[in-house]
N, CA and C atoms of all chains as a GROMACS GRO file, in nm:
protein
  621
    1MET      N    1   1.242  -1.388   1.138
    1MET     CA    2   1.110  -1.306   1.106
    1MET      C    3   1.023  -1.312   1.238
    2THR      N    4   1.002  -1.199   1.286
    2THR     CA    5   0.922  -1.198   1.413
    2THR      C    6   0.769  -1.193   1.380
    3LEU      N    7   0.688  -1.208   1.479
    3LEU     CA    8   0.547  -1.213   1.456
    3LEU      C    9   0.508  -1.080   1.394
    4LEU      N   10   0.557  -0.970   1.455
    4LEU     CA   11   0.513  -0.838   1.410
    4LEU      C   12   0.547  -0.819   1.261
    5SER      N   13   0.666  -0.855   1.228
    5SER     CA   14   0.700  -0.828   1.084
    5SER      C   15   0.622  -0.916   0.985
    6SER      N   16   0.588  -1.042   1.033
    6SER     CA   17   0.498  -1.123   0.947
    6SER      C   18   0.359  -1.070   0.939
    7LEU      N   19   0.315  -1.018   1.052
    7LEU     CA   20   0.190  -0.954   1.053
    7LEU      C   21   0.179  -0.840   0.959
    8ALA      N   22   0.288  -0.759   0.961
    8ALA     CA   23   0.290  -0.646   0.866
    8ALA      C   24   0.301  -0.688   0.722
    9LEU      N   25   0.370  -0.801   0.696
    9LEU     CA   26   0.384  -0.845   0.562
    9LEU      C   27   0.260  -0.915   0.506
   10HIS      N   28   0.193  -0.996   0.591
   10HIS     CA   29   0.076  -1.076   0.552
   10HIS      C   30  -0.056  -1.020   0.569
   11VAL      N   31  -0.068  -0.922   0.658
   11VAL     CA   32  -0.202  -0.851   0.679
   11VAL      C   33  -0.191  -0.706   0.637
   12GLY      N   34  -0.084  -0.640   0.676
   12GLY     CA   35  -0.076  -0.495   0.660
   12GLY      C   36  -0.072  -0.455   0.516
   13LEU      N   37   0.021  -0.524   0.441
   13LEU     CA   38   0.043  -0.483   0.306
   13LEU      C   39  -0.081  -0.524   0.209
   14PRO      N   40  -0.143  -0.638   0.234
   14PRO     CA   41  -0.267  -0.673   0.152
   14PRO      C   42  -0.378  -0.576   0.175
   15VAL      N   43  -0.402  -0.536   0.305
   15VAL     CA   44  -0.511  -0.442   0.330
   15VAL      C   45  -0.478  -0.298   0.263
   16LEU      N   46  -0.348  -0.257   0.272
   16LEU     CA   47  -0.314  -0.134   0.216
   16LEU      C   48  -0.326  -0.146   0.057
   17GLY      N   49  -0.294  -0.260   0.007
   17GLY     CA   50  -0.315  -0.283  -0.139
   17GLY      C   51  -0.458  -0.270  -0.174
   18LEU      N   52  -0.547  -0.326  -0.090
   18LEU     CA   53  -0.691  -0.309  -0.121
   18LEU      C   54  -0.733  -0.160  -0.119
   19ALA      N   55  -0.680  -0.095  -0.015
   19ALA     CA   56  -0.711   0.057  -0.010
   19ALA      C   57  -0.662   0.126  -0.138
   20LEU      N   58  -0.542   0.089  -0.182
   20LEU     CA   59  -0.490   0.152  -0.302
   20LEU      C   60  -0.576   0.134  -0.422
   21LEU      N   61  -0.625   0.011  -0.430
   21LEU     CA   62  -0.720  -0.034  -0.541
   21LEU      C   63  -0.847   0.044  -0.541
   22LEU      N   64  -0.902   0.068  -0.421
   22LEU     CA   65  -1.037   0.142  -0.416
   22LEU      C   66  -1.001   0.288  -0.449
   23THR      N   67  -0.888   0.340  -0.412
   23THR     CA   68  -0.847   0.472  -0.448
   23THR      C   69  -0.837   0.491  -0.598
   24LEU      N   70  -0.772   0.387  -0.658
   24LEU     CA   71  -0.755   0.387  -0.804
   24LEU      C   72  -0.886   0.390  -0.876
   25VAL      N   73  -0.985   0.318  -0.814
   25VAL     CA   74  -1.123   0.320  -0.879
   25VAL      C   75  -1.179   0.463  -0.880
   26ARG      N   76  -1.162   0.533  -0.760
   26ARG     CA   77  -1.210   0.669  -0.758
   26ARG      C   78  -1.135   0.761  -0.851
   27LEU      N   79  -0.996   0.734  -0.868
   27LEU     CA   80  -0.913   0.801  -0.960
   27LEU      C   81  -0.964   0.792  -1.104
   28ALA      N   82  -1.004   0.672  -1.141
   28ALA     CA   83  -1.048   0.649  -1.273
   28ALA      C   84  -1.182   0.709  -1.305
   29LYS      N   85  -1.273   0.701  -1.208
   29LYS     CA   86  -1.408   0.740  -1.245
   29LYS      C   87  -1.450   0.882  -1.189
   30GLY      N   88  -1.372   0.937  -1.092
   30GLY     CA   89  -1.406   1.056  -1.034
   30GLY      C   90  -1.467   1.158  -1.123
   31PRO      N   91  -1.585   1.209  -1.102
   31PRO     CA   92  -1.662   1.287  -1.204
   31PRO      C   93  -1.589   1.424  -1.234
   32THR      N   94  -1.530   1.486  -1.134
   32THR     CA   95  -1.462   1.614  -1.156
   32THR      C   96  -1.315   1.595  -1.140
   33ILE      N   97  -1.242   1.699  -1.184
   33ILE     CA   98  -1.098   1.689  -1.173
   33ILE      C   99  -1.060   1.708  -1.020
   34ALA      N  100  -1.142   1.767  -0.942
   34ALA     CA  101  -1.110   1.778  -0.798
   34ALA      C  102  -1.112   1.641  -0.730
   35ASP      N  103  -1.207   1.555  -0.777
   35ASP     CA  104  -1.208   1.418  -0.725
   35ASP      C  105  -1.073   1.344  -0.749
   36ARG      N  106  -1.027   1.373  -0.875
   36ARG     CA  107  -0.899   1.298  -0.908
   36ARG      C  108  -0.790   1.356  -0.831
   37VAL      N  109  -0.785   1.488  -0.802
   37VAL     CA  110  -0.674   1.536  -0.716
   37VAL      C  111  -0.682   1.482  -0.565
   38VAL      N  112  -0.804   1.473  -0.517
   38VAL     CA  113  -0.822   1.410  -0.386
   38VAL      C  114  -0.769   1.266  -0.388
   39ALA      N  115  -0.805   1.194  -0.496
   39ALA     CA  116  -0.759   1.054  -0.507
   39ALA      C  117  -0.609   1.046  -0.516
   40LEU      N  118  -0.553   1.141  -0.595
   40LEU     CA  119  -0.405   1.134  -0.612
   40LEU      C  120  -0.334   1.164  -0.471
   41ASP      N  121  -0.394   1.257  -0.392
   41ASP     CA  122  -0.341   1.291  -0.262
   41ASP      C  123  -0.349   1.173  -0.172
   42LEU      N  124  -0.467   1.103  -0.177
   42LEU     CA  125  -0.479   0.986  -0.090
   42LEU      C  126  -0.383   0.876  -0.146
   43LEU      N  127  -0.354   0.856  -0.278
   43LEU     CA  128  -0.254   0.767  -0.321
   43LEU      C  129  -0.124   0.789  -0.262
   44GLY      N  130  -0.080   0.919  -0.269
   44GLY     CA  131   0.055   0.957  -0.205
   44GLY      C  132   0.059   0.926  -0.066
   45THR      N  133  -0.054   0.954   0.008
   45THR     CA  134  -0.053   0.937   0.154
   45THR      C  135  -0.054   0.791   0.194
   46LEU      N  136  -0.130   0.705   0.110
   46LEU     CA  137  -0.127   0.570   0.134
   46LEU      C  138   0.004   0.505   0.105
   47GLY      N  139   0.078   0.570   0.004
   47GLY     CA  140   0.218   0.527  -0.024
   47GLY      C  141   0.313   0.540   0.101
   48ILE      N  142   0.287   0.654   0.176
   48ILE     CA  143   0.362   0.680   0.298
   48ILE      C  144   0.344   0.563   0.393
   49SER      N  145   0.203   0.528   0.405
   49SER     CA  146   0.176   0.414   0.497
   49SER      C  147   0.236   0.289   0.455
   50VAL      N  148   0.238   0.270   0.323
   50VAL     CA  149   0.297   0.140   0.270
   50VAL      C  150   0.450   0.136   0.305
   51VAL      N  151   0.516   0.251   0.281
   51VAL     CA  152   0.657   0.252   0.323
   51VAL      C  153   0.684   0.231   0.471
   52GLY      N  154   0.590   0.280   0.557
   52GLY     CA  155   0.602   0.257   0.700
   52GLY      C  156   0.582   0.108   0.731
   53VAL      N  157   0.487   0.050   0.669
   53VAL     CA  158   0.459  -0.098   0.695
   53VAL      C  159   0.576  -0.183   0.640
   54VAL      N  160   0.621  -0.139   0.527
   54VAL     CA  161   0.743  -0.223   0.468
   54VAL      C  162   0.857  -0.199   0.569
   55ALA      N  163   0.881  -0.087   0.630
   55ALA     CA  164   0.990  -0.068   0.725
   55ALA      C  165   0.965  -0.169   0.838
   56VAL      N  166   0.845  -0.195   0.886
   56VAL     CA  167   0.822  -0.288   0.997
   56VAL      C  168   0.844  -0.432   0.944
   57ALA      N  169   0.797  -0.456   0.821
   57ALA     CA  170   0.809  -0.590   0.765
   57ALA      C  171   0.952  -0.631   0.745
   58ALA      N  172   1.036  -0.532   0.689
   58ALA     CA  173   1.180  -0.567   0.664
   58ALA      C  174   1.264  -0.537   0.777
   59ARG      N  175   1.212  -0.488   0.891
   59ARG     CA  176   1.288  -0.467   1.014
   59ARG      C  177   1.413  -0.376   0.979
   60ASN      N  178   1.387  -0.270   0.900
   60ASN     CA  179   1.491  -0.182   0.857
   60ASN      C  180   1.446  -0.038   0.869
   61ALA      N  181   1.514   0.035   0.958
   61ALA     CA  182   1.469   0.173   0.987
   61ALA      C  183   1.496   0.278   0.878
   62VAL      N  184   1.572   0.236   0.780
   62VAL     CA  185   1.612   0.337   0.674
   62VAL      C  186   1.489   0.380   0.602
   63TYR      N  187   1.382   0.288   0.592
   63TYR     CA  188   1.266   0.323   0.516
   63TYR      C  189   1.192   0.439   0.580
   64LEU      N  190   1.215   0.459   0.708
   64LEU     CA  191   1.149   0.582   0.770
   64LEU      C  192   1.183   0.708   0.710
   65ASP      N  193   1.318   0.726   0.661
   65ASP     CA  194   1.357   0.840   0.596
   65ASP      C  195   1.291   0.849   0.453
   66VAL      N  196   1.268   0.739   0.393
   66VAL     CA  197   1.187   0.732   0.267
   66VAL      C  198   1.052   0.792   0.289
   67ALA      N  199   0.990   0.738   0.396
   67ALA     CA  200   0.858   0.792   0.426
   67ALA      C  201   0.845   0.944   0.452
   68ILE      N  202   0.947   0.998   0.522
   68ILE     CA  203   0.946   1.138   0.546
   68ILE      C  204   0.961   1.224   0.421
   69VAL      N  205   1.053   1.176   0.331
   69VAL     CA  206   1.071   1.246   0.203
   69VAL      C  207   0.950   1.231   0.114
   70LEU      N  208   0.878   1.114   0.115
   70LEU     CA  209   0.762   1.099   0.040
   70LEU      C  210   0.641   1.185   0.094
   71ALA      N  211   0.645   1.203   0.225
   71ALA     CA  212   0.536   1.297   0.283
   71ALA      C  213   0.562   1.434   0.238
   72LEU      N  214   0.694   1.486   0.235
   72LEU     CA  215   0.721   1.611   0.195
   72LEU      C  216   0.674   1.629   0.043
   73LEU      N  217   0.715   1.541  -0.045
   73LEU     CA  218   0.690   1.552  -0.173
   73LEU      C  219   0.538   1.548  -0.211
   74SER      N  220   0.467   1.453  -0.134
   74SER     CA  221   0.322   1.439  -0.165
   74SER      C  222   0.250   1.571  -0.120
   75PHE      N  223   0.287   1.634  -0.008
   75PHE     CA  224   0.230   1.756   0.034
   75PHE      C  225   0.250   1.864  -0.076
   76LEU      N  226   0.380   1.882  -0.110
   76LEU     CA  227   0.408   1.984  -0.208
   76LEU      C  228   0.330   1.965  -0.340
   77GLY      N  229   0.322   1.836  -0.378
   77GLY     CA  230   0.253   1.806  -0.511
   77GLY      C  231   0.105   1.840  -0.502
   78THR      N  232   0.044   1.804  -0.385
   78THR     CA  233  -0.098   1.833  -0.364
   78THR      C  234  -0.130   1.982  -0.362
   79VAL      N  235  -0.037   2.056  -0.289
   79VAL     CA  236  -0.062   2.201  -0.279
   79VAL      C  237  -0.043   2.266  -0.412
   80ALA      N  238   0.059   2.223  -0.496
   80ALA     CA  239   0.084   2.277  -0.624
   80ALA      C  240  -0.029   2.254  -0.714
   81PHE      N  241  -0.084   2.134  -0.708
   81PHE     CA  242  -0.203   2.088  -0.798
   81PHE      C  243  -0.312   2.183  -0.763
   82ALA      N  244  -0.344   2.193  -0.639
   82ALA     CA  245  -0.465   2.279  -0.585
   82ALA      C  246  -0.447   2.423  -0.632
   83ALA      N  247  -0.324   2.482  -0.610
   83ALA     CA  248  -0.304   2.616  -0.651
   83ALA      C  249  -0.319   2.633  -0.796
   84TYR      N  250  -0.270   2.537  -0.880
   84TYR     CA  251  -0.285   2.544  -1.030
   84TYR      C  252  -0.428   2.534  -1.060
   85LEU      N  253  -0.500   2.445  -1.000
   85LEU     CA  254  -0.646   2.439  -1.037
   85LEU      C  255  -0.722   2.562  -1.006
   86GLU      N  256  -0.682   2.624  -0.889
   86GLU     CA  257  -0.763   2.742  -0.841
   86GLU      C  258  -0.743   2.859  -0.935
   87ARG      N  259  -0.607   2.861  -0.988
   87ARG     CA  260  -0.566   2.978  -1.074
   87ARG      C  261  -0.622   2.955  -1.214
   88SER      N  262  -0.645   2.835  -1.258
   88SER     CA  263  -0.666   2.802  -1.401
   88SER      C  264  -0.810   2.807  -1.447
   89ARG      N  265  -0.895   2.851  -1.355
   89ARG     CA  266  -1.035   2.844  -1.404
   89ARG      C  267  -1.077   2.949  -1.492
   90MET      N  268   0.645  -1.299   2.355
   90MET     CA  269   0.597  -1.168   2.288
   90MET      C  270   0.565  -1.072   2.410
   91SER      N  271   0.634  -0.958   2.398
   91SER     CA  272   0.632  -0.863   2.501
   91SER      C  273   0.509  -0.771   2.483
   92LEU      N  274   0.484  -0.690   2.588
   92LEU     CA  275   0.371  -0.597   2.586
   92LEU      C  276   0.409  -0.493   2.465
   93ARG      N  277   0.522  -0.464   2.447
   93ARG     CA  278   0.558  -0.357   2.348
   93ARG      C  279   0.524  -0.411   2.208
   94ASP      N  280   0.562  -0.538   2.181
   94ASP     CA  281   0.525  -0.594   2.052
   94ASP      C  282   0.375  -0.600   2.027
   95LEU      N  283   0.299  -0.634   2.142
   95LEU     CA  284   0.161  -0.639   2.123
   95LEU      C  285   0.105  -0.498   2.098
   96LEU      N  286   0.152  -0.397   2.160
   96LEU     CA  287   0.109  -0.256   2.144
   96LEU      C  288   0.140  -0.223   1.991
   97ALA      N  289   0.259  -0.258   1.954
   97ALA     CA  290   0.299  -0.215   1.819
   97ALA      C  291   0.212  -0.284   1.711
   98ALA      N  292   0.183  -0.418   1.739
   98ALA     CA  293   0.099  -0.485   1.645
   98ALA      C  294  -0.040  -0.428   1.644
   99ALA      N  295  -0.098  -0.384   1.761
   99ALA     CA  296  -0.237  -0.327   1.761
   99ALA      C  297  -0.228  -0.193   1.691
  100LEU      N  298  -0.126  -0.114   1.707
  100LEU     CA  299  -0.115   0.013   1.638
  100LEU      C  300  -0.109  -0.005   1.488
  101LEU      N  301  -0.033  -0.100   1.445
  101LEU     CA  302  -0.008  -0.131   1.304
  101LEU      C  303  -0.145  -0.167   1.232
  102LEU      N  304  -0.221  -0.264   1.312
  102LEU     CA  305  -0.342  -0.303   1.260
  102LEU      C  306  -0.445  -0.187   1.249
  103ALA      N  307  -0.447  -0.113   1.361
  103ALA     CA  308  -0.543   0.008   1.362
  103ALA      C  309  -0.508   0.096   1.244
  104GLY      N  310  -0.377   0.129   1.220
  104GLY     CA  311  -0.342   0.215   1.118
  104GLY      C  312  -0.377   0.170   0.977
  105VAL      N  313  -0.355   0.040   0.962
  105VAL     CA  314  -0.392  -0.019   0.821
  105VAL      C  315  -0.538  -0.018   0.795
  106LEU      N  316  -0.605  -0.058   0.912
  106LEU     CA  317  -0.753  -0.063   0.881
  106LEU      C  318  -0.807   0.078   0.865
  107THR      N  319  -0.755   0.181   0.939
  107THR     CA  320  -0.805   0.312   0.919
  107THR      C  321  -0.777   0.362   0.772
  108ALA      N  322  -0.662   0.322   0.722
  108ALA     CA  323  -0.627   0.354   0.582
  108ALA      C  324  -0.732   0.300   0.491
  109LEU      N  325  -0.772   0.172   0.513
  109LEU     CA  326  -0.873   0.106   0.427
  109LEU      C  327  -1.004   0.183   0.439
  110LEU      N  328  -1.035   0.231   0.570
  110LEU     CA  329  -1.162   0.302   0.584
  110LEU      C  330  -1.153   0.439   0.508
  111ALA      N  331  -1.038   0.496   0.502
  111ALA     CA  332  -1.025   0.621   0.426
  111ALA      C  333  -1.057   0.599   0.275
  112ALA      N  334  -0.997   0.487   0.224
  112ALA     CA  335  -1.024   0.451   0.085
  112ALA      C  336  -1.174   0.426   0.051
  113ILE      N  337  -1.238   0.356   0.152
  113ILE     CA  338  -1.385   0.328   0.132
  113ILE      C  339  -1.454   0.461   0.140
  114GLY      N  340  -1.423   0.543   0.230
  114GLY     CA  341  -1.488   0.678   0.235
  114GLY      C  342  -1.474   0.757   0.108
  115LEU      N  343  -1.358   0.745   0.053
  115LEU     CA  344  -1.325   0.821  -0.080
  115LEU      C  345  -1.416   0.766  -0.190
  116LEU      N  346  -1.433   0.631  -0.182
  116LEU     CA  347  -1.519   0.567  -0.283
  116LEU      C  348  -1.668   0.587  -0.266
  117ARG      N  349  -1.718   0.597  -0.139
  117ARG     CA  350  -1.858   0.593  -0.108
  117ARG      C  351  -1.920   0.732  -0.091
  118MET      N  352  -1.841   0.838  -0.048
  118MET     CA  353  -1.895   0.954  -0.013
  118MET      C  354  -1.971   1.029  -0.137
  119PRO      N  355  -2.068   1.116  -0.116
  119PRO     CA  356  -2.142   1.171  -0.237
  119PRO      C  357  -2.072   1.284  -0.308
  120ASP      N  358  -1.986   1.368  -0.253
  120ASP     CA  359  -1.934   1.480  -0.332
  120ASP      C  360  -1.789   1.496  -0.291
  121VAL      N  361  -1.720   1.589  -0.359
  121VAL     CA  362  -1.579   1.610  -0.337
  121VAL      C  363  -1.542   1.643  -0.200
  122TYR      N  364  -1.631   1.735  -0.135
  122TYR     CA  365  -1.604   1.786   0.000
  122TYR      C  366  -1.606   1.683   0.108
  123THR      N  367  -1.704   1.594   0.098
  123THR     CA  368  -1.710   1.484   0.197
  123THR      C  369  -1.605   1.384   0.166
  124ARG      N  370  -1.575   1.355   0.042
  124ARG     CA  371  -1.461   1.261   0.016
  124ARG      C  372  -1.337   1.312   0.071
  125MET      N  373  -1.310   1.437   0.046
  125MET     CA  374  -1.181   1.493   0.097
  125MET      C  375  -1.174   1.498   0.250
  126SER      N  376  -1.289   1.530   0.308
  126SER     CA  377  -1.299   1.536   0.459
  126SER      C  378  -1.264   1.384   0.507
  127ALA      N  379  -1.337   1.296   0.454
  127ALA     CA  380  -1.319   1.154   0.510
  127ALA      C  381  -1.184   1.108   0.487
  128SER      N  382  -1.127   1.121   0.365
  128SER     CA  383  -0.992   1.061   0.332
  128SER      C  384  -0.884   1.134   0.411
  129SER      N  385  -0.888   1.266   0.414
  129SER     CA  386  -0.770   1.326   0.476
  129SER      C  387  -0.764   1.308   0.621
  130LYS      N  388  -0.878   1.314   0.692
  130LYS     CA  389  -0.863   1.293   0.838
  130LYS      C  390  -0.834   1.147   0.870
  131ALA      N  391  -0.897   1.052   0.814
  131ALA     CA  392  -0.875   0.912   0.841
  131ALA      C  393  -0.729   0.870   0.817
  132VAL      N  394  -0.680   0.919   0.697
  132VAL     CA  395  -0.545   0.870   0.659
  132VAL      C  396  -0.434   0.937   0.752
  133THR      N  397  -0.471   1.066   0.807
  133THR     CA  398  -0.377   1.118   0.902
  133THR      C  399  -0.362   1.033   1.015
  134LEU      N  400  -0.480   0.983   1.075
  134LEU     CA  401  -0.473   0.893   1.190
  134LEU      C  402  -0.395   0.767   1.155
  135ALA      N  403  -0.419   0.717   1.031
  135ALA     CA  404  -0.352   0.597   0.998
  135ALA      C  405  -0.200   0.610   0.991
  136LYS      N  406  -0.156   0.732   0.931
  136LYS     CA  407  -0.014   0.743   0.934
  136LYS      C  408   0.048   0.762   1.074
  137MET      N  409  -0.030   0.829   1.163
  137MET     CA  410   0.015   0.844   1.298
  137MET      C  411   0.036   0.705   1.363
  138CYS      N  412  -0.066   0.615   1.346
  138CYS     CA  413  -0.060   0.481   1.404
  138CYS      C  414   0.055   0.410   1.338
  139VAL      N  415   0.082   0.413   1.214
  139VAL     CA  416   0.190   0.338   1.155
  139VAL      C  417   0.322   0.389   1.206
  140PHE      N  418   0.340   0.518   1.215
  140PHE     CA  419   0.464   0.572   1.260
  140PHE      C  420   0.498   0.541   1.403
  141LEU      N  421   0.390   0.537   1.488
  141LEU     CA  422   0.406   0.509   1.628
  141LEU      C  423   0.439   0.359   1.645
  142ALA      N  424   0.380   0.271   1.554
  142ALA     CA  425   0.410   0.132   1.560
  142ALA      C  426   0.561   0.113   1.526
  143LEU      N  427   0.609   0.188   1.418
  143LEU     CA  428   0.745   0.183   1.377
  143LEU      C  429   0.833   0.220   1.506
  144ALA      N  430   0.798   0.331   1.569
  144ALA     CA  431   0.885   0.378   1.680
  144ALA      C  432   0.890   0.277   1.787
  145LEU      N  433   0.773   0.207   1.820
  145LEU     CA  434   0.770   0.106   1.925
  145LEU      C  435   0.843  -0.016   1.883
  146GLU      N  436   0.843  -0.047   1.748
  146GLU     CA  437   0.908  -0.172   1.703
  146GLU      C  438   1.062  -0.165   1.718
  147PHE      N  439   1.109  -0.047   1.670
  147PHE     CA  440   1.262  -0.034   1.670
  147PHE      C  441   1.320   0.007   1.818
  148GLY      N  442   1.241   0.107   1.871
  148GLY     CA  443   1.279   0.140   2.012
  148GLY      C  444   1.410   0.212   2.030
  149ALA      N  445   1.468   0.250   1.914
  149ALA     CA  446   1.598   0.335   1.924
  149ALA      C  447   1.565   0.483   1.929
  150LEU      N  448   1.656   0.561   1.979
  150LEU     CA  449   1.634   0.703   2.003
  150LEU      C  450   1.622   0.774   1.871
  151GLY      N  451   1.705   0.747   1.774
  151GLY     CA  452   1.701   0.810   1.650
  151GLY      C  453   1.568   0.780   1.571
  152VAL      N  454   1.531   0.656   1.570
  152VAL     CA  455   1.404   0.617   1.504
  152VAL      C  456   1.288   0.681   1.560
  153THR      N  457   1.284   0.679   1.694
  153THR     CA  458   1.170   0.739   1.767
  153THR      C  459   1.155   0.886   1.737
  154THR      N  460   1.273   0.960   1.736
  154THR     CA  461   1.267   1.103   1.715
  154THR      C  462   1.221   1.127   1.569
  155ARG      N  463   1.268   1.054   1.477
  155ARG     CA  464   1.227   1.077   1.336
  155ARG      C  465   1.078   1.041   1.326
  156ALA      N  466   1.038   0.932   1.390
  156ALA     CA  467   0.891   0.897   1.368
  156ALA      C  468   0.809   1.006   1.430
  157LEU      N  469   0.842   1.067   1.549
  157LEU     CA  470   0.761   1.166   1.602
  157LEU      C  471   0.770   1.293   1.522
  158ALA      N  472   0.885   1.324   1.466
  158ALA     CA  473   0.897   1.434   1.367
  158ALA      C  474   0.805   1.417   1.249
  159ALA      N  475   0.804   1.291   1.195
  159ALA     CA  476   0.720   1.267   1.083
  159ALA      C  477   0.571   1.280   1.119
  160VAL      N  478   0.527   1.243   1.245
  160VAL     CA  479   0.392   1.252   1.291
  160VAL      C  480   0.356   1.404   1.295
  161ALA      N  481   0.451   1.482   1.350
  161ALA     CA  482   0.427   1.624   1.366
  161ALA      C  483   0.406   1.694   1.234
  162PHE      N  484   0.494   1.646   1.137
  162PHE     CA  485   0.495   1.704   0.996
  162PHE      C  486   0.352   1.670   0.934
  163VAL      N  487   0.319   1.540   0.949
  163VAL     CA  488   0.191   1.495   0.887
  163VAL      C  489   0.068   1.578   0.946
  164PHE      N  490   0.071   1.597   1.082
  164PHE     CA  491  -0.033   1.669   1.145
  164PHE      C  492  -0.036   1.814   1.103
  165LEU      N  493   0.073   1.872   1.064
  165LEU     CA  494   0.084   2.020   1.024
  165LEU      C  495   0.028   2.023   0.870
  166THR      N  496   0.077   1.930   0.795
  166THR     CA  497   0.054   1.950   0.648
  166THR      C  498  -0.076   1.896   0.591
  167ALA      N  499  -0.127   1.787   0.658
  167ALA     CA  500  -0.250   1.716   0.601
  167ALA      C  501  -0.370   1.812   0.595
  168PRO      N  502  -0.396   1.891   0.700
  168PRO     CA  503  -0.516   1.978   0.694
  168PRO      C  504  -0.480   2.095   0.585
  169LEU      N  505  -0.358   2.134   0.570
  169LEU     CA  506  -0.331   2.240   0.474
  169LEU      C  507  -0.362   2.190   0.334
  170ALA      N  508  -0.324   2.065   0.305
  170ALA     CA  509  -0.342   2.008   0.166
  170ALA      C  510  -0.492   1.986   0.140
  171ALA      N  511  -0.564   1.942   0.248
  171ALA     CA  512  -0.708   1.920   0.231
  171ALA      C  513  -0.783   2.054   0.211
  172HIS      N  514  -0.740   2.162   0.289
  172HIS     CA  515  -0.798   2.290   0.273
  172HIS      C  516  -0.771   2.346   0.132
  173ALA      N  517  -0.650   2.327   0.088
  173ALA     CA  518  -0.620   2.384  -0.048
  173ALA      C  519  -0.705   2.313  -0.161
  174ILE      N  520  -0.726   2.180  -0.148
  174ILE     CA  521  -0.803   2.110  -0.252
  174ILE      C  522  -0.950   2.162  -0.235
  175GLY      N  523  -1.000   2.178  -0.114
  175GLY     CA  524  -1.141   2.223  -0.095
  175GLY      C  525  -1.162   2.364  -0.157
  176ARG      N  526  -1.068   2.452  -0.136
  176ARG     CA  527  -1.075   2.585  -0.189
  176ARG      C  528  -1.066   2.573  -0.344
  177ALA      N  529  -0.981   2.483  -0.400
  177ALA     CA  530  -0.976   2.483  -0.552
  177ALA      C  531  -1.109   2.425  -0.600
  178ALA      N  532  -1.169   2.326  -0.525
  178ALA     CA  533  -1.295   2.274  -0.575
  178ALA      C  534  -1.404   2.381  -0.568
  179VAL      N  535  -1.410   2.458  -0.467
  179VAL     CA  536  -1.514   2.567  -0.465
  179VAL      C  537  -1.486   2.666  -0.574
  180ALA      N  538  -1.356   2.699  -0.602
  180ALA     CA  539  -1.328   2.801  -0.707
  180ALA      C  540  -1.368   2.739  -0.846
  181LEU      N  541  -1.350   2.601  -0.858
  181LEU     CA  542  -1.392   2.543  -0.984
  181LEU      C  543  -1.545   2.530  -1.001
  182GLY      N  544  -1.616   2.556  -0.887
  182GLY     CA  545  -1.762   2.539  -0.900
  182GLY      C  546  -1.813   2.397  -0.891
  183VAL      N  547  -1.740   2.311  -0.822
  183VAL     CA  548  -1.788   2.182  -0.802
  183VAL      C  549  -1.904   2.181  -0.717
  184PRO      N  550  -2.022   2.122  -0.756
  184PRO     CA  551  -2.142   2.133  -0.674
  184PRO      C  552  -2.141   2.050  -0.544
  185PHE      N  553  -2.212   2.108  -0.439
  185PHE     CA  554  -2.217   2.031  -0.317
  185PHE      C  555  -2.315   1.923  -0.335
  186ALA      N  556  -2.320   1.826  -0.241
  186ALA     CA  557  -2.410   1.726  -0.251
  186ALA      C  558  -2.549   1.773  -0.200
  187PRO      N  559  -2.660   1.716  -0.245
  187PRO     CA  560  -2.791   1.788  -0.224
  187PRO      C  561  -2.824   1.800  -0.072
  188GLY      N  562  -2.772   1.708   0.014
  188GLY     CA  563  -2.812   1.725   0.153
  188GLY      C  564  -2.726   1.825   0.237
  189THR      N  565  -2.628   1.892   0.164
  189THR     CA  566  -2.542   1.987   0.240
  189THR      C  567  -2.622   2.102   0.291
  190MET      N  568  -2.620   2.127   0.425
  190MET     CA  569  -2.693   2.236   0.491
  190MET      C  570  -2.609   2.363   0.487
  191PRO      N  571  -2.510   2.385   0.566
  191PRO     CA  572  -2.443   2.513   0.570
  191PRO      C  573  -2.344   2.534   0.459
  192ASN      N  574  -2.354   2.645   0.388
  192ASN     CA  575  -2.260   2.669   0.286
  192ASN      C  576  -2.210   2.805   0.322
  193GLU      N  577  -2.098   2.818   0.389
  193GLU     CA  578  -2.041   2.948   0.439
  193GLU      C  579  -1.951   3.008   0.353
  194MET      N  580  -1.915   2.945   0.233
  194MET     CA  581  -1.840   3.022   0.139
  194MET      C  582  -1.913   3.121   0.070
  195PRO      N  583  -1.862   3.237   0.035
  195PRO     CA  584  -1.933   3.336  -0.039
  195PRO      C  585  -1.976   3.285  -0.176
  196PRO      N  586  -2.106   3.312  -0.215
  196PRO     CA  587  -2.158   3.251  -0.342
  196PRO      C  588  -2.086   3.312  -0.451
  197ARG      N  589  -2.047   3.223  -0.556
  197ARG     CA  590  -1.975   3.273  -0.675
  197ARG      C  591  -2.068   3.338  -0.772
  198GLU      N  592  -2.192   3.297  -0.778
  198GLU     CA  593  -2.292   3.357  -0.861
  198GLU      C  594  -2.407   3.412  -0.769
  199PRO      N  595  -2.473   3.517  -0.810
  199PRO     CA  596  -2.580   3.570  -0.721
  199PRO      C  597  -2.689   3.467  -0.698
  200ALA      N  598  -2.764   3.492  -0.593
  200ALA     CA  599  -2.874   3.398  -0.547
  200ALA      C  600  -2.819   3.280  -0.486
  201SER      N  601  -2.905   3.192  -0.440
  201SER     CA  602  -2.872   3.068  -0.374
  201SER      C  603  -2.795   3.093  -0.249
  202ALA      N  604  -2.805   3.212  -0.190
  202ALA     CA  605  -2.731   3.233  -0.064
  202ALA      C  606  -2.792   3.168   0.052
  203GLU      N  607  -2.926   3.169   0.057
  203GLU     CA  608  -2.998   3.109   0.172
  203GLU      C  609  -3.095   3.005   0.123
  204ASP      N  610  -3.050   2.898   0.072
  204ASP     CA  611  -3.130   2.781   0.032
  204ASP      C  612  -3.176   2.714   0.157
  205ALA      N  613  -3.300   2.688   0.179
  205ALA     CA  614  -3.354   2.612   0.291
  205ALA      C  615  -3.369   2.470   0.245
  206ASP      N  616  -3.332   2.381   0.331
  206ASP     CA  617  -3.340   2.236   0.299
  206ASP      C  618  -3.482   2.208   0.316
  207PRO      N  619  -3.557   2.148   0.220
  207PRO     CA  620  -3.705   2.121   0.234
  207PRO      C  621  -3.728   2.002   0.335
   0.00000   0.00000   0.00000
């Protein structure tokens, strides 16, 4: 275990977990549905960062493909959510 | 510990802390539009830093190419997603924060086109 991977494991992942918790707070209390969509978008985006940090922590480049697919799905989900919201008023 | 490792560690830390800043911005900003602005821009930078740290850490041609492609994809799609959410919020009639000065979107209901900030 190199210094970089232990840094990713012991500093990167806890900080990202804290960020995910703060996002979940906004997701729970967001006054409008648009706030919740923004929070969901940030959750998906933070998930991509988590996968990237996990790739560094595990020293395995396969996780990079996971991050790319997650980025694609998160973008499509957010745009679909926004289009549905805009049409459904 | 080589210079490359040091640079990768700095990029990783910068990315992770910027992601935390994005979450704090999402929690603390006053309305949807500022929240979306803060979170989408900061987290784009965070993802770029994490992917570049990954590319530096592995240093292989395939990994670097995929990481750069992922950065390009994120830079192309993140503003689109934020713009779509912002448009949807305006269409839903989500109010702006009281201190908002320029409102360049066409008003949905008559009046309130030129509110002056007192």
